[in-house]
MARVOKOL-217764 format. One line per 8 residues: for each residue x, y, z of N, C-alpha, C, CB. Coordinates in steps of 0.001 Angstrom, whole numbers, plus 500000, padded with zeros to 6 digits. Glycine has a CB too. Example, Ala and Ser with C-alpha at 12.3 -4.5 7.8 and 13.67 -1.06 7.14 Angstrom:
<recs>
513190:494310:507800:512300:495500:507800:513200:496700:507800:511308:495527:509046 | 512850:497750:507080:513670:498940:507140:512900:500030:507870:514084:499402:505725
</recs>
This chain:
<recs>
382899:610282:779915:382231:611174:779343:382614:612618:779998:380823:610772:779424 | 382330:613690:779079:382615:614869:779079:381882:615791:779828:382657:615164:778018 | 381957:616349:780853:380787:617095:781360:381311:618669:781966:380041:616100:782622 | 380478:619111:781946:380905:620692:782403:380856:620909:783776:379967:621827:781821 | 381696:620375:784302:382275:620605:785931:383526:621422:785906:382706:619098:786761 | 383715:622359:786513:384859:622935:786912:385039:622903:788431:384894:624250:786398 | 386246:622399:788699:386763:621977:790193:388200:623031:790161:387189:619905:790388 | 387895:624061:791178:388625:624838:791536:390111:624050:792455:387655:625786:792249
391374:624256:791899:392793:623565:792539:393594:625080:793097:393955:622516:791026 | 394413:624796:793673:395449:625802:794544:396771:624885:794271:395018:626033:796516 | 397967:625498:793838:399160:625004:793650:399737:625018:795173:399962:625837:792545 | 400402:623453:795524:400894:623729:796785:402563:623833:796504:400392:622522:797892 | 403130:624361:797433:404522:624725:796989:405611:623772:797454:404873:626106:797489 | 405035:623028:798891:405792:622137:799206:405291:620846:799846:406589:622704:799868 | 405837:619993:799777:405422:618543:800053:405879:617798:801083:405688:617800:799087 | 405266:616905:801529:405773:616017:802876:404484:615862:803665:407045:616842:803928
404835:614954:804705:403655:614580:805437:403211:615828:806470:403982:613171:806249 | 403902:616884:806827:403658:617779:807591:402535:618667:806704:404986:618433:808045 | 403083:619033:805540:402257:619663:804719:401038:619148:804204:402884:619964:803835 | 401076:617789:804063:399821:617129:803785:398963:617289:804865:399961:615738:803489 | 399165:617117:806188:398354:617353:807467:397890:618755:807204:399225:617199:808936 | 399028:619688:806960:398249:621241:807212:396999:621447:806308:399330:622605:806805 | 397341:620716:805131:396391:620900:803884:395170:620216:804041:396993:620401:802581 | 395231:619181:804986:393846:618328:804956:392715:619068:806300:394327:616339:805373
393774:619803:807380:393456:620249:808378:392729:621848:807865:394732:620156:809329 | 392889:622303:806471:392519:623616:806133:391089:623109:805000:394050:624600:805350 | 390616:621781:805219:389697:621503:804696:389662:620963:803323:389137:622361:804857 | 391141:620685:802775:391305:620433:801376:392336:619044:801428:391980:621886:800533 | 392418:618505:800425:393318:617344:800284:394457:617604:799147:392423:616041:799912 | 395624:616710:799523:396464:616896:798634:396335:616107:797193:397578:616656:799281 | 396816:616738:796114:396759:615661:794867:397692:616224:794056:395306:615450:794031 | 397958:615479:792926:398745:615790:791856:398087:615435:790430:400028:615094:792063
398532:616156:789515:397978:616275:788053:399273:616173:787405:397095:617711:787630 | 399031:615035:786122:400016:614566:785489:399515:613995:783936:400632:613533:786433 | 400291:614143:783239:400326:613262:781813:400200:614483:780668:398813:611972:781660 | 399849:614367:779566:399721:614787:778538:400976:615574:778204:398581:615376:778499 | 402306:614982:778474:403826:615541:778137:404045:616806:778775:404117:615782:776552 | 403438:617044:779797:403885:618227:780749:404027:617774:782000:402947:619391:780829 | 404778:618938:782648:405103:618304:784003:404163:618336:785103:406227:618878:784520 | 404362:617392:786115:403101:617165:787066:403339:618221:788118:402980:615560:787782
402057:618377:788543:401861:619412:789626:401024:619068:790890:401223:620571:789014 | 401857:619646:791679:400847:618998:793313:399995:620388:793503:402130:618580:795278 | 398927:619638:793975:397865:620917:794032:396899:620510:795550:396639:620955:792272 | 395880:621077:795713:395190:620921:796740:393900:621075:796147:395534:621759:797823 | 392675:620321:796202:391616:620457:795998:390242:620308:797099:391687:619771:795086 | 389067:620707:796799:388107:620276:797467:387873:619119:797456:387235:620754:797263 | 387557:618158:798912:387527:616905:798668:386021:616407:798296:388124:616255:799822 | 385110:617092:798743:383545:616923:798331:383429:616934:796964:382582:618039:798857
383911:617891:796330:383929:617895:794977:384050:616747:794218:384781:618607:794631 | 385417:616069:794684:386053:615041:793941:385058:613831:794295:387687:614812:794372 | 384837:613944:795476:383533:612725:795954:382432:612476:795539:383023:612788:797043 | 382154:613957:794642:380673:613748:794200:381043:613492:792714:379516:615146:794486 | 382034:613818:791995:382395:613467:790794:382572:611979:790613:383509:614157:790487 | 383385:611127:791743:383489:609569:791687:382206:608961:792084:384624:608994:792642 | 381408:609618:792567:380009:608687:792923:378917:609339:791967:379422:608812:794765 | 379362:609849:790551:378224:610136:789985:377836:609075:788891:378321:611471:789487
377060:609026:787794:376584:607817:787300:377998:607392:786437:375063:608006:786372 | 378809:608546:785839:379655:607988:785077:380870:607657:785874:379886:608784:783982 | 381307:608436:787145:382596:607525:788203:383584:607982:787618:382765:605711:788252 | 384612:607239:787461:386209:607325:787493:386062:607984:785933:387285:605568:787733 | 385177:607631:784896:385496:607951:783761:384652:609173:783160:385438:606803:783056 | 384370:610073:784171:384295:611366:784196:385323:612168:783660:384113:611675:785310 | 385222:613232:782683:386246:614225:782334:385700:615588:782499:386751:614039:780919 | 386550:616112:783599:386197:617454:784114:387284:618330:783801:385917:617482:785606
386981:619837:784134:387977:620741:784091:388214:620999:785144:387853:621732:783473 | 389841:621197:785619:390693:621404:786793:390907:622680:786523:391967:620551:787000 | 390604:623802:787178:391116:625085:787055:391989:625439:788311:389970:626059:786854 | 393487:625237:787901:394529:625542:788686:394675:627043:788725:395721:624861:788226 | 395050:627431:790118:395343:629075:790074:396568:629216:789735:395168:629906:791380 | 396284:630132:788898:397789:630422:788027:397492:630553:786906:398927:629383:787973 | 396330:630335:786070:395736:630241:784794:395791:629094:784217:396191:631050:783981 | 395995:627860:784480:396044:626549:783655:394589:625735:783900:397436:625553:784189
393701:625589:783010:392293:624918:783049:392485:623914:782034:390969:625909:782721 | 392722:622577:782299:392922:621330:781668:392038:620576:782069:394082:620750:781822 | 391571:619358:781044:390495:618399:781198:390854:617520:781879:389991:617870:780166 | 390797:616901:783017:391385:615685:783869:390154:614704:783957:391959:616166:785512 | 390940:613356:784549:389793:612342:785303:390399:611777:786300:389155:611139:784457 | 390048:611551:787114:390359:610763:788476:391173:609319:787945:388707:610354:789424 | 392342:609186:788456:393020:607846:788103:393255:607244:789156:394224:607874:787387 | 393387:607706:790437:393512:607002:791658:393375:607747:792938:394713:606391:791662
392690:607086:793752:392584:608050:795227:392970:607118:796169:390986:608711:795715 | 392964:607533:797584:393627:606978:798818:392604:607231:799600:394991:607564:799328 | 391854:606413:800559:390718:606800:801454:391216:606211:802572:389244:606338:801081 | 390678:606772:803536:390948:606560:805078:390144:605536:805208:390632:607735:806144 | 390853:604347:805974:390107:602959:806341:389164:602997:807127:390837:602011:806904 | 389358:603945:808236:388505:604207:809139:387190:605185:808955:389275:604610:810037 | 387500:606202:808937:386653:607343:808723:385804:607091:807212:387667:608767:808730 | 386623:606896:806100:386003:606373:804743:386333:608036:804067:383951:605681:804838
387027:608777:804398:387002:609888:803832:388340:609980:802973:386791:610923:804844 | 387987:610936:801858:389296:610659:800770:390549:611798:801494:388757:611232:798689 | 391738:610983:801103:393122:611552:801568:393769:612108:800565:394040:610591:802139 | 393740:611532:799276:394796:611862:798239:393965:611696:796821:396218:610766:798360 | 394088:612337:795896:393856:611884:794565:394926:612012:793447:392751:612539:794148 | 394736:611327:792389:395818:611541:791294:394818:612068:790027:396795:609942:790901 | 395329:612841:789600:394342:612968:788121:395428:613001:786857:393260:614686:788063 | 395053:612647:785828:395646:612651:784432:395132:613577:783663:395509:611470:783734
395968:614557:783561:395315:615133:782024:394936:614724:780956:395873:615748:781445 | 393934:614922:780131:393243:614330:778880:393596:615288:777795:391586:614170:779019 | 394204:614875:776831:394344:615316:775435:393699:615157:774688:395095:615067:774892 | 392501:616278:774637:391401:616228:773852:391395:616443:772374:390639:617028:774343
</recs>
């Protein structure tokens, strides 16, 4: 189901365990956007907004707009997530571009 939800995202320049830890300590989670015959992009998003989308009535089937800093706004849906087994917090998310 397509919803008018806009989630802002920042492009991450570097990858790795230390960079992911820095991203999480800044209050965001590392994520990746791929699909629709475009190159994958590493991003950082607010975990509260993603959790809100996953826990909504449409859940993983929700198509929303991801506004990547730098100009790209693309419809995506959550494909995968990683959750901390102890705390239950979101650690990482994968988004797939949807070609409407």
